[in-house]
C-alpha positions in Angstrom: 3.5 -0.3 -3.0 1.8 1.6 -5.8 0.7 -0.2 -9.0 3.1 1.9 -11.1 6.1 0.7 -9.0 4.9 -2.9 -9.2 4.8 -2.6 -13.0 8.3 -1.1 -13.1 9.6 -4.1 -11.0 7.8 -6.5 -13.3 9.5 -5.0 -16.4 12.9 -4.5 -14.8 16.0 -6.2 -16.4 17.4 -7.1 -13.0 15.8 -8.9 -10.1 14.2 -6.6 -7.5 13.3 -8.3 -4.3 9.6 -8.2 -3.3 7.9 -9.7 -0.3 4.3 -10.2 0.9 4.0 -10.8 4.6 7.7 -11.6 4.9 7.6 -14.2 2.1 9.7 -13.6 -1.1 7.5 -13.4 -4.2 7.7 -12.8 -7.9 5.2 -10.5 -9.6 3.6 -12.2 -12.6 1.3 -9.4 -13.7 -0.2 -6.1 -12.5 -3.7 -4.7 -13.1 -3.2 -1.0 -12.2 -6.9 -0.2 -12.8 -7.9 -2.6 -10.1 -4.8 -2.2 -7.9 -4.0 -5.9 -7.9 -1.1 -8.1 -8.8 -0.8 -11.8 -9.7 2.1 -13.2 -7.8 3.8 -16.5 -6.8 6.1 -17.4 -3.9 9.7 -17.8 -5.2 9.8 -21.4 -4.1 6.3 -22.3 -5.4 6.1 -21.0 -9.0 3.0 -23.1 -9.8 0.9 -21.6 -7.0 -0.2 -18.2 -8.0 -2.5 -15.8 -6.1 -4.0 -12.4 -6.5 -3.1 -9.7 -3.9 -3.6 -6.0 -3.6 -0.5 -4.1 -4.7 -0.6 -2.4 -1.3 0.5 -5.8 0.2 3.7 -5.8 -1.9 6.9 -4.6 -0.2 10.1 -3.8 -2.1 13.2 -5.0 -0.2 16.1 -2.7 -0.4 
């Protein structure tokens, strides 16, 4: 995924499903200059991590 799309998903009014390695995640923030996103697993909101936006996959 590109950083611009990750930001669009973050700002969307409706839920857009996103996964990293087959695990459903929420995007908490995006740093387009560095190409990274802060995320957390849907079932573990307290455990955040930083990933490359390239790892994010939008689920249609």
